[in-house]
C-alpha angles and dihedrals in degrees: 000000000000129000122182116190128191095330118188122186130180135194098205105302093343116097111219100176126031120198092319115185128178141141136214122203124213113277094012130128106218120182131206115202132183144120130283112297094018092124100255097130090041090058093052092046090051093050090050089048098243087121129040120230119222090219142349137073134272114191119186118183090341093308125113106234098178095106099035123109122250090252092052091051090052090051089053090055109268118120131169131215098205132222112262092028096255095209123170096253101198095044120085123257089254093050090051090052092048089054087062089063096048093121091057125074099197143354101061099114091092089052090052089052089050092052090049089050091052094041108027092175090066091060090050091051098035094122096045123100107261091234089068092063123101119250092262092048091050089054089051089050092051092051092044091051090053091050090054089073088061093235125203088198120032117200111204118193114196097324093175097050112134095357128130115252093254091054092045089058091051093048092052091048088053091050089054090048093050090049091048089057091057108272116131113224134207105191127197109192139158090202090083095175094058093040093051091046094063104029127087096211136011144199127206114216121196125175092340096312132105101233100171139017129177146119111305088242090062095040091056089055094047110110095217093049092046093052099039102039110013099044092236124125118228114251 
């Protein structure tokens, strides 16, 4: 579904991504793990065309998306749920969800029903200002808004950030459910243990470089991954 080849991204004179290559197959959950500042969010922003790469290729469903606008990428089927939630605080929950369908003129009522089925609390609070929601509810709103675009590929950036453990478990169950219904997921997550538990494959990103890629089964067994990201010393 998605192939990224030799992607290089700069912030001014600072190189954030160095020859990054990865692929995501249809119906997979693929996770990208790494520490703060590794370049994970930069990669997602580049794929969704918020940032411009200096070089490299991004092929989505056999189409080069490197020079497309962010809106065009959404229309093709890529949508991002950003780090930090980025809701519209003074708009209602319903208005936030409707913003997720801004590229579509009609036919999104069934998607709204789907979001309400996945996140029943959003239907209960649909007329409330989004800023009145709890942190967990705001994360659900962010994910729901992304789903309103009917994505083929959903980019999730730190969905568990700042959430209590019980809510983290719920969010990851929802990610699995969304994937089970046919949406491919590229997941950026600092909670490496949870991310590796639901993904099929994973990449480790350090200082802008992909340093390791494998099945999640093998990554969990890797001594460096266990010590650096899972808090478990190699034996």
